[in-house]
FIKOL-552518 format. One line per 4 residues: number of its first residue (from 1); for each residue x, z, y of N, C-alpha, C, O. Coordinates in steps of 0.2 Angstrom, whole numbers, plus 2048, in hexadecimal, padded with zeros to 3 digits. Last residue first. Layout:
BEGIN
NUM = X:Z:Y:X:Z:Y:X:Z:Y:X:Z:Y ~ ...
// end
This chain:
BEGIN
249 = 806:821:818:7FF:820:818:7FB:824:813:7F4:823:813 ~ 813:823:816:810:828:81B:808:827:81B:805:82A:81F ~ 816:81A:80C:819:821:80B:815:826:810:813:82B:80E ~ 811:80E:811:80F:811:80A:811:818:809:80D:81C:806
245 = 818:80D:81D:810:80E:81D:80E:811:816:809:815:816 ~ 825:80B:818:823:811:81D:81C:812:81D:81A:818:81C ~ 823:7FF:812:825:805:80E:824:80B:812:821:810:80F ~ 820:7F7:81C:81B:7F8:817:81D:7FE:813:818:802:811
241 = 82C:7F7:823:826:7F9:826:821:7FB:821:81D:800:822 ~ 834:7F1:81A:836:7F7:81C:82F:7FB:81F:82E:800:81E ~ 82E:7E4:819:82F:7E8:813:830:7EF:815:82D:7F4:812 ~ 830:7E0:827:829:7E1:824:829:7E5:81E:825:7E9:81D
237 = 83E:7DE:827:83A:7E3:82B:833:7E5:829:831:7EB:829 ~ 83F:7D4:81E:842:7DA:81D:83F:7E0:821:83D:7E5:81E ~ 838:7CA:825:836:7CC:81F:839:7D3:81D:835:7D7:81A ~ 83F:7C9:831:839:7CB:831:836:7CE:82A:833:7D3:82A
233 = 84B:7C3:82C:84B:7CA:82F:844:7CD:82F:844:7D3:82F ~ 846:7B7:827:849:7BC:822:849:7C3:825:847:7C8:822 ~ 842:7B1:833:83D:7B3:82E:83F:7B8:829:83C:7BC:827 ~ 84E:7B0:83A:849:7B4:83D:844:7B6:838:842:7BC:837
229 = 855:7A7:832:857:7AE:833:852:7B2:836:852:7B8:833 ~ 84C:79C:833:84D:79F:82D:850:7A6:82D:84E:7AB:82A ~ 84E:798:840:848:79B:83F:848:79F:838:845:7A4:837 ~ 85C:794:83F:85A:798:844:854:79C:842:853:7A2:841
225 = 862:793:82E:861:790:834:85D:795:838:85C:79B:836 ~ 86F:79B:824:868:79A:826:867:797:82D:86B:799:831 ~ 87D:795:81B:87B:799:821:873:797:823:872:791:823 ~ 882:78D:811:87E:793:80F:87B:797:815:878:79C:814
221 = 889:783:818:883:781:814:87F:787:812:879:786:812 ~ 88D:785:828:88F:787:822:888:785:81D:883:787:820 ~ 88A:782:835:88B:77C:831:88D:77E:82A:88E:77A:826 ~ 887:78D:83C:88E:78B:83D:88F:785:838:895:785:836
217 = 87A:792:846:87B:78F:840:882:78C:841:883:788:846 ~ 879:7A2:84D:87B:79B:84E:87D:798:848:882:799:845 ~ 873:7B0:84E:872:7AB:849:873:7A4:84B:86E:7A0:84C ~ 876:7B8:859:87A:7B8:853:879:7B2:84F:87E:7AF:84C
213 = 86D:7B6:864:874:7B9:865:879:7B8:85F:87F:7B6:860 ~ 862:7B2:85F:865:7AE:865:86C:7B0:865:871:7AC:866 ~ 85E:7BC:857:85F:7B5:854:863:7B1:859:868:7AE:857 ~ 85B:7C6:860:861:7C7:85B:863:7C0:858:869:7BF:857
209 = 850:7C0:867:857:7C2:86A:85C:7C3:865:862:7C0:866 ~ 847:7BF:85D:849:7B9:860:850:7BB:863:854:7B6:863 ~ 845:7CD:85A:847:7C8:854:84A:7C2:857:84F:7BF:855 ~ 840:7D3:866:847:7D4:863:84A:7CF:85E:84F:7CE:85D
205 = 837:7C6:86E:838:7CC:86B:83F:7CD:868:843:7C8:869 ~ 82E:7BD:87C:834:7BE:878:834:7C5:874:831:7CA:877 ~ 822:7B4:87E:822:7BB:87D:828:7BD:879:827:7BE:873 ~ 822:7A7:87D:821:7AA:884:821:7B1:884:821:7B4:889
201 = 822:7A4:870:828:7A2:874:828:7A5:87B:82D:7A6:87E ~ 81B:7AF:864:819:7AB:86A:820:7AA:86E:823:7AF:870 ~ 820:7AD:853:821:7B0:85A:81E:7AB:85F:81F:7A5:85F ~ 815:7AD:845:81A:7A9:849:81A:7AC:850:815:7AE:853
197 = 815:7BD:83B:812:7B7:83E:817:7B3:843:81C:7B6:845 ~ 81B:7C9:837:81C:7C2:833:81A:7BC:837:81C:7B7:836 ~ 816:7D3:83E:81D:7D2:83E:81F:7CB:83B:823:7C8:83E ~ 808:7D2:83D:80B:7D2:844:812:7D1:844:815:7CD:848
193 = 806:7D5:830:805:7CE:832:809:7CD:839:80B:7C8:83B ~ 808:7E2:830:80D:7DE:82C:80D:7D7:82F:812:7D3:82F ~ 7FC:7E6:836:803:7E8:839:809:7E4:836:80E:7E2:839 ~ 7F3:7E1:82D:7F3:7DE:833:7FA:7E0:837:7FD:7DB:83A
189 = 7F8:7E1:81C:7F6:7E5:822:7F7:7E1:828:7FC:7DD:828 ~ 7F3:7D2:812:7F7:7D8:814:7F5:7DB:81A:7F0:7D9:81E ~ 7EC:7C7:80F:7E8:7CD:80F:7ED:7D3:810:7EA:7D9:80F ~ 7F0:7B8:818:7F1:7BD:813:7ED:7C3:814:7EA:7C4:819
185 = 7EE:7AE:821:7E9:7AE:81C:7EA:7B4:817:7E5:7B6:813 ~ 7FA:7AF:828:7F3:7B0:82C:7EE:7B1:827:7E9:7B5:828 ~ 803:7AC:81F:803:7B3:822:7FC:7B4:825:7FA:7B9:824 ~ 800:79F:81C:7FF:7A4:817:7FF:7AB:81A:7FB:7AF:817
181 = 804:79A:828:7FD:799:826:7FC:79E:821:7F6:7A1:821 ~ 812:79C:828:80E:79F:82D:806:79F:82B:803:7A4:82D ~ 815:794:81D:817:79B:81D:812:79E:822:80F:7A3:820 ~ 813:787:822:80F:789:81C:80F:791:81B:80B:794:81A
177 = 81C:787:82D:815:786:82E:811:789:828:80C:78D:829 ~ 82A:786:82B:827:78C:829:81F:78C:82B:81C:792:82B ~ 82E:779:82F:830:77C:829:82C:782:826:82A:782:820 ~ 82D:772:83A:826:775:837:828:778:830:823:778:82C
173 = 838:76C:83E:836:772:842:830:775:83F:82F:77B:840 ~ 840:767:82E:83D:766:835:83B:76C:838:83B:772:835 ~ 849:760:821:849:766:826:845:763:82C:847:75E:82F ~ 84D:757:818:845:758:819:844:75D:81E:83E:75F:81F
169 = 85A:757:816:857:751:819:850:752:81B:84D:74E:81F ~ 85D:763:80F:85D:763:816:85A:75D:81A:858:75D:81F ~ 859:769:801:857:762:804:857:762:80C:852:762:80F ~ 85D:775:800:85F:771:7FB:85D:769:7FD:861:765:7FA
165 = 859:77B:80B:860:77A:80B:862:776:805:867:773:805 ~ 84B:77B:809:84D:777:80F:855:776:80E:857:771:810 ~ 84A:783:7FD:848:77C:7FD:84B:778:803:84D:772:802 ~ 84D:78F:803:852:78C:7FE:850:784:7FD:855:780:7FD
161 = 843:791:80C:84A:791:80E:84E:78D:809:852:789:80B ~ 838:792:803:838:78D:808:83F:78C:80B:841:786:80C ~ 83B:79D:7FB:83B:796:7F8:83B:791:7FD:83E:78C:7FC ~ 83A:7A7:805:841:7A6:801:841:79F:7FE:846:79B:7FF
157 = 82C:7A6:808:831:7A5:80D:838:7A3:80A:83C:79F:80C ~ 827:7AA:7FB:826:7A3:7FE:82B:7A1:803:82D:79C:803 ~ 82B:7B7:7FA:82E:7B2:7F5:82D:7AB:7F8:831:7A7:7F7 ~ 824:7BC:805:82C:7BC:806:82E:7B7:800:833:7B3:802
153 = 817:7BB:800:819:7B8:807:821:7B7:807:823:7B2:809 ~ 817:7C3:7F5:815:7BC:7F4:818:7B8:7FA:81B:7B3:7FA ~ 81B:7D0:7FA:81F:7CC:7F5:81E:7C5:7F5:822:7C1:7F4 ~ 810:7D4:802:816:7D2:805:81B:7CE:800:81E:7C9:802
149 = 800:7CE:7FC:806:7D3:7FB:80C:7D0:7FF:80D:7CA:7FF ~ 7F7:7C5:7FA:7F4:7CC:7FC:7FA:7D1:7FC:7F9:7D7:7FC ~ 7F6:7B8:7F3:7F8:7B9:7FA:7F5:7C0:7FD:7F2:7BF:802 ~ 7FC:7BA:7E2:7F7:7BA:7E7:7F9:7BB:7EE:7FE:7BF:7EF
145 = 807:7BB:7D9:803:7B5:7D9:7FE:7B4:7DF:7FB:7AF:7E0 ~ 818:7C0:7D7:811:7C2:7DA:80D:7BB:7DB:810:7B7:7DF ~ 824:7BE:7D3:81F:7BB:7CF:818:7BD:7D2:813:7BB:7CE ~ 82E:7C5:7DA:82D:7BE:7DC:828:7BA:7D8:826:7B4:7D9
141 = 82C:7D4:7E2:82A:7D1:7DB:829:7C9:7DC:824:7C8:7DF ~ 83B:7D9:7EB:834:7D7:7EA:833:7D5:7E3:837:7D4:7DF ~ 849:7DB:7EC:844:7E0:7EE:83D:7DF:7ED:838:7E3:7EF ~ 850:7D0:7E8:850:7D6:7E4:84B:7DB:7E6:84A:7E0:7E2
137 = 84F:7C7:7F3:84A:7C6:7ED:84A:7CC:7E8:845:7CD:7E5 ~ 859:7CC:7FA:852:7CD:7FD:84D:7CC:7F7:849:7D0:7F6 ~ 864:7C7:7F3:863:7CE:7F4:85C:7D0:7F6:859:7D4:7F3 ~ 862:7B9:7F4:862:7BC:7EE:861:7C4:7EE:85D:7C6:7EA
133 = 863:7B7:802:85D:7B6:7FF:85C:7B9:7F8:857:7BC:7F6 ~ 870:7B8:804:86C:7BE:806:865:7BD:803:862:7C2:802 ~ 875:7AB:802:877:7B0:7FD:872:7B7:7FE:871:7BA:7F9 ~ 871:7A4:80D:86D:7A3:807:86F:7A8:801:86B:7AA:7FD
129 = 874:7B0:81A:876:7AA:816:871:7A9:810:86D:7AE:80F ~ 871:7B6:82A:870:7B6:823:872:7B0:820:872:7AA:824 ~ 879:7C1:837:877:7BA:834:876:7BA:82D:87A:7BE:829 ~ 87A:7CF:838:878:7CB:83E:876:7C4:83C:872:7C1:840
125 = 871:7DB:82F:876:7D6:82F:875:7D1:834:86F:7CF:835 ~ 867:7E5:82E:86C:7E5:834:872:7E0:834:876:7DF:839 ~ 860:7E2:823:85D:7E0:829:862:7E0:82F:862:7DC:834 ~ 869:7E8:819:868:7E1:819:865:7DE:820:867:7D9:823
121 = 868:7F5:81C:86E:7F2:81D:86E:7EB:81D:871:7E7:821 ~ 85A:7F7:819:85D:7F8:820:863:7F5:821:865:7F2:826 ~ 85B:7F5:80B:857:7F0:810:859:7F1:817:85A:7EC:81A ~ 862:800:807:865:7F9:806:861:7F4:80A:864:7EF:80D
117 = 85A:80A:80B:860:80A:80E:863:803:80D:866:800:812 ~ 84F:808:802:84E:807:809:855:807:80D:855:803:812 ~ 855:80A:7F5:851:804:7F7:851:803:7FF:853:7FE:801 ~ 85C:812:7ED:85E:812:7F4:85B:80B:7F7:85E:808:7FB
113 = 858:815:7E0:85A:80E:7E1:85D:80D:7E9:85F:808:7EA ~ 853:822:7E2:859:821:7DE:85C:81A:7DF:862:819:7DF ~ 848:821:7EA:84E:824:7EC:854:822:7E9:859:821:7EC ~ 83F:81A:7E1:840:817:7E7:847:81A:7EA:84B:816:7ED
109 = 83E:823:7D6:841:81D:7D5:843:819:7DC:849:816:7DC ~ 838:82D:7DE:83E:82E:7DB:842:828:7D9:848:827:7DB ~ 82C:827:7E1:830:829:7E6:837:82B:7E4:83C:829:7E7 ~ 826:826:7D4:827:820:7D9:82C:821:7DE:831:81E:7DF
105 = 825:833:7D0:829:82E:7CD:82B:828:7D1:831:826:7D1 ~ 81C:838:7DA:823:83B:7DA:828:836:7D6:82D:835:7D8 ~ 811:831:7D6:813:830:7DD:81B:832:7DD:81F:82F:7E0 ~ 80E:836:7C9:810:82F:7CA:813:82E:7D1:818:82A:7D1
101 = 80C:844:7CD:812:842:7C9:814:83B:7C9:81A:839:7C9 ~ 800:842:7D4:806:845:7D7:80D:843:7D3:812:841:7D6 ~ 7F8:83E:7CA:7F9:83A:7CF:7FF:83C:7D3:803:837:7D5 ~ 7F9:849:7C1:7FB:842:7BF:7FC:83E:7C4:801:83A:7C4
97 = 7F3:853:7C9:7FA:853:7C7:7FD:84D:7C5:803:84B:7C6 ~ 7E6:84F:7CB:7EB:84F:7D1:7F2:84F:7CF:7F6:84C:7D2 ~ 7E2:84F:7BE:7E2:849:7C1:7E6:849:7C7:7EA:844:7C8 ~ 7E3:85D:7BC:7E7:859:7B8:7E7:852:7BB:7ED:84E:7BB
93 = 7D9:862:7C5:7E1:864:7C6:7E5:85F:7C2:7EA:85D:7C5 ~ 7CE:85D:7BF:7D0:85B:7C6:7D7:85C:7C7:7DA:858:7CA ~ 7CE:863:7B2:7CE:85C:7B3:7D0:85A:7BA:7D4:855:7BA ~ 7CE:871:7B6:7D4:86E:7B3:7D4:867:7B3:7DA:864:7B4
89 = 7C2:872:7BC:7C8:873:7C0:7CE:870:7BD:7D2:86D:7C0 ~ 7BA:870:7B1:7B9:86B:7B7:7C0:86C:7BB:7C2:867:7BD ~ 7BD:87B:7AA:7BE:874:7A7:7BE:86F:7AD:7C3:86B:7AD ~ 7B9:885:7B2:7C0:885:7B1:7C1:87E:7AE:7C7:87B:7B0
85 = 7AB:883:7B2:7AE:882:7B8:7B6:881:7B7:7B9:87E:7BB ~ 7A9:886:7A5:7A7:880:7A7:7AB:87E:7AE:7AE:879:7AF ~ 7AC:894:7A4:7B0:88F:7A0:7AF:888:7A3:7B3:884:7A3 ~ 7A3:899:7AD:7AA:899:7AF:7AE:894:7AB:7B3:891:7AE
81 = 798:897:7A5:798:894:7AB:79F:894:7AE:7A2:88F:7B0 ~ 79B:89F:79A:79A:898:799:79A:894:7A0:79D:88F:7A0 ~ 79C:8AC:7A0:7A2:8A9:79C:7A1:8A1:79C:7A6:89E:79D ~ 790:8AE:7A6:796:8AE:7AA:79B:8AB:7A7:79F:8A7:7AA
77 = 788:8AD:79A:787:8A9:7A0:78D:8A8:7A4:78F:8A3:7A6 ~ 78C:8B8:793:78D:8B1:790:78C:8AC:796:790:8A7:796 ~ 788:8C2:79B:78F:8C1:79A:791:8BA:798:795:8B7:799 ~ 77A:8C1:79B:77E:8C0:7A1:785:8BF:7A0:788:8BB:7A4
73 = 775:8B7:78C:776:8BE:790:77A:8BC:796:77D:8B7:797 ~ 76A:8A9:78F:76F:8AD:78B:770:8B3:78F:76D:8B5:794 ~ 761:8A3:797:760:8A2:78F:765:8A6:78B:764:8A7:785 ~ 765:8A6:7A4:75D:8A7:7A2:75D:8A7:79A:758:8AB:798
69 = 772:8A4:7A4:770:8AA:7A6:768:8AC:7A3:767:8B1:7A1 ~ 772:896:7A2:775:89B:79D:773:8A2:79E:772:8A5:799 ~ 76C:892:7AE:769:890:7A7:76C:895:7A2:768:898:79E ~ 774:897:7B8:76D:89A:7B8:76A:898:7B1:766:89C:7AE
65 = 780:890:7B5:780:897:7B5:779:89A:7B4:777:89E:7B0 ~ 77C:883:7B7:77E:885:7B1:77E:88D:7B0:77C:88F:7AB ~ 779:884:7C5:774:882:7C0:776:884:7B9:771:887:7B6 ~ 786:887:7CA:781:88C:7CB:77B:88A:7C6:778:88F:7C3
61 = 78D:87A:7C6:78F:881:7C3:78A:886:7C4:789:88A:7BF ~ 785:872:7CE:785:871:7C7:787:877:7C4:784:87A:7BF ~ 789:877:7DB:782:877:7D9:781:876:7D1:77D:87A:7CE ~ 797:874:7DB:795:87B:7DC:78D:87C:7D9:78C:880:7D6
57 = 797:866:7DA:79A:86A:7D5:797:871:7D5:796:874:7D0 ~ 791:863:7E6:78E:861:7E0:790:865:7DA:78C:868:7D6 ~ 79B:869:7EF:794:86C:7EF:790:86A:7E9:78D:86E:7E6 ~ 7A5:860:7EC:7A6:867:7EB:79F:86B:7EB:79E:86F:7E6
53 = 79F:854:7F2:7A1:855:7EA:7A2:85C:7E8:7A0:85E:7E3 ~ 79E:857:7FF:798:856:7FB:79A:857:7F4:796:85A:7F0 ~ 7AC:858:802:7A8:85E:803:7A2:85D:7FF:7A0:862:7FC ~ 7AF:84A:800:7B2:850:7FC:7AE:856:7FC:7AD:859:7F7
49 = 7A8:845:80A:7A6:843:803:7A9:848:7FE:7A6:84A:7F9 ~ 7AE:84A:815:7A7:84B:814:7A5:84A:80D:7A2:84E:80A ~ 7BB:844:814:7BA:84C:814:7B3:84E:812:7B2:852:80F ~ 7B7:837:815:7BA:839:80F:7BA:841:80E:7B8:843:809
45 = 7B3:837:822:7AE:835:81D:7B1:838:816:7AD:83A:812 ~ 7BF:839:829:7B9:83E:82A:7B4:83D:824:7B2:842:821 ~ 7C6:82E:826:7C8:834:824:7C3:83A:824:7C2:83E:81F ~ 7BE:824:82C:7BE:824:824:7C1:82B:822:7BF:82D:81D
41 = 7C1:827:839:7BA:828:837:7BA:828:82F:7B6:82C:82C ~ 7CF:824:839:7CD:82B:83A:7C6:82C:838:7C4:832:835 ~ 7CE:816:837:7D1:81A:832:7CF:822:832:7CE:825:82E ~ 7CA:812:843:7C6:811:83E:7C8:816:838:7C4:819:835
37 = 7D6:815:84A:7D0:818:84C:7CB:818:847:7C7:81C:845 ~ 7E0:80E:844:7E0:816:843:7DA:819:845:7D8:81E:843 ~ 7E2:801:83C:7DE:803:841:7DD:80B:840:7D8:80D:83C ~ 7EE:7FF:834:7EB:7FA:837:7E6:7FC:83D:7E7:7F9:843
33 = 7F1:80A:82D:7F6:808:831:7F3:802:836:7F6:801:83B ~ 7E5:80C:825:7E8:812:829:7ED:80F:82F:7EC:811:834 ~ 7E0:803:81C:7DF:802:823:7E2:807:828:7E2:806:82E ~ 7E5:808:810:7E6:802:812:7E6:800:819:7E9:7FD:81C
29 = 7E0:815:80F:7E7:814:80F:7E9:80D:811:7EE:80C:815 ~ 7D2:812:80E:7D5:816:814:7DD:815:814:7DF:814:81A ~ 7D2:80C:801:7D1:808:807:7D3:80B:80E:7D6:808:812 ~ 7D4:818:7FA:7D9:812:7F9:7D8:80E:7FF:7DD:80B:802
25 = 7CA:820:7FE:7D0:822:7FF:7D5:81C:7FF:7DA:81C:803 ~ 7BF:818:7F8:7C0:819:800:7C7:81B:802:7C9:819:807 ~ 7C2:81A:7EB:7C2:813:7EE:7C3:814:7F5:7C7:810:7F8 ~ 7C1:828:7E9:7C7:825:7E8:7C8:81E:7EB:7CD:81C:7EE
21 = 7B3:829:7EC:7B8:82C:7F0:7BF:829:7F0:7C2:828:7F4 ~ 7AE:822:7E1:7AD:81F:7E7:7B2:822:7ED:7B4:81F:7F1 ~ 7B2:82B:7D7:7B5:824:7D7:7B4:821:7DE:7B9:81E:7E0 ~ 7A9:835:7DA:7B0:836:7DA:7B4:830:7DB:7B9:82F:7DF
17 = 79D:82F:7D7:79E:831:7DE:7A6:832:7DF:7A8:830:7E4 ~ 79F:82D:7C9:79E:828:7CD:7A0:829:7D4:7A3:825:7D8 ~ 7A0:83B:7C5:7A5:837:7C4:7A5:830:7C8:7AA:82E:7CB ~ 793:840:7CA:799:842:7CD:79F:83E:7CB:7A3:83D:7D0
13 = 786:83C:7C5:78A:837:7CA:790:83A:7CC:794:836:7D0 ~ 785:846:7BA:785:83F:7B9:789:83B:7BE:78D:837:7BD ~ 782:852:7C0:788:851:7BE:78A:84A:7BC:790:848:7BC ~ 774:853:7C3:779:853:7C8:780:851:7C6:784:84F:7CA
9 = 76E:852:7B6:76D:84D:7BB:772:84D:7C1:774:847:7C3 ~ 773:85E:7B1:775:857:7AE:774:852:7B3:778:84D:7B3 ~ 76D:867:7B9:775:867:7B9:777:860:7B6:77B:85D:7B8 ~ 760:865:7B6:762:864:7BD:76A:863:7BD:76C:85F:7C0
5 = 760:869:7A9:75E:862:7AA:761:861:7B1:763:85B:7B2 ~ 763:877:7AA:768:872:7A6:766:86B:7A8:76B:867:7A9 ~ 758:87C:7B1:75F:87C:7B4:764:877:7B1:768:874:7B4 ~ 749:873:7B2:74E:876:7AE:754:876:7B1:757:871:7B3
1 = 73F:874:7C1:743:870:7BC:748:874:7B8:74B:879:7BB
// end
């Protein structure tokens, strides 16, 4: 088979194959914190696929070299093949630099806003009021429309609490049942679901202990009720956990 034809056949699936690697990497980042055992297999698969990609590029380069060597002078073959490899390297390097630059910009904005420090200070508050909901709302996108993101769940929790305090006559023990149902159905990480789901009364945790010690409703209109305090503290903790997973995942 003609070397040029073989090179053309092999080079066509490379962009699609590269895109598949990107999709697998994206999924790997999502499951990394949920199931590290499965994630380790995905990591091996990614390394294997990257290795195959490099082999494909190497074969294409070799085919081009042989073609140019056969139909042109040896020097021209080396020059043309080297130029082809250089172009491919520049494209790959440029893509890596663009991705790195994007991540650096995100981290720079993240650091300048002292986002994590502000959240930590908010979580350490012993009791929350409706005024704290305004600050929590500043950390999320309240317009998120799909139940696949923490922003959607936290926004729903804030709306539930505000509605309860605007209409206290409708307050009941099932105030957050719709919220817990949304958590159960959400497409967020399972580790985040563990934080936000309803606590088992037979298995006490620190959220309950903190609430028992500090969150005594003192009849002030803007002070949150017992479970509301727990929910807000969990939402803040989930945001911090999600941030940690995004940075380290």
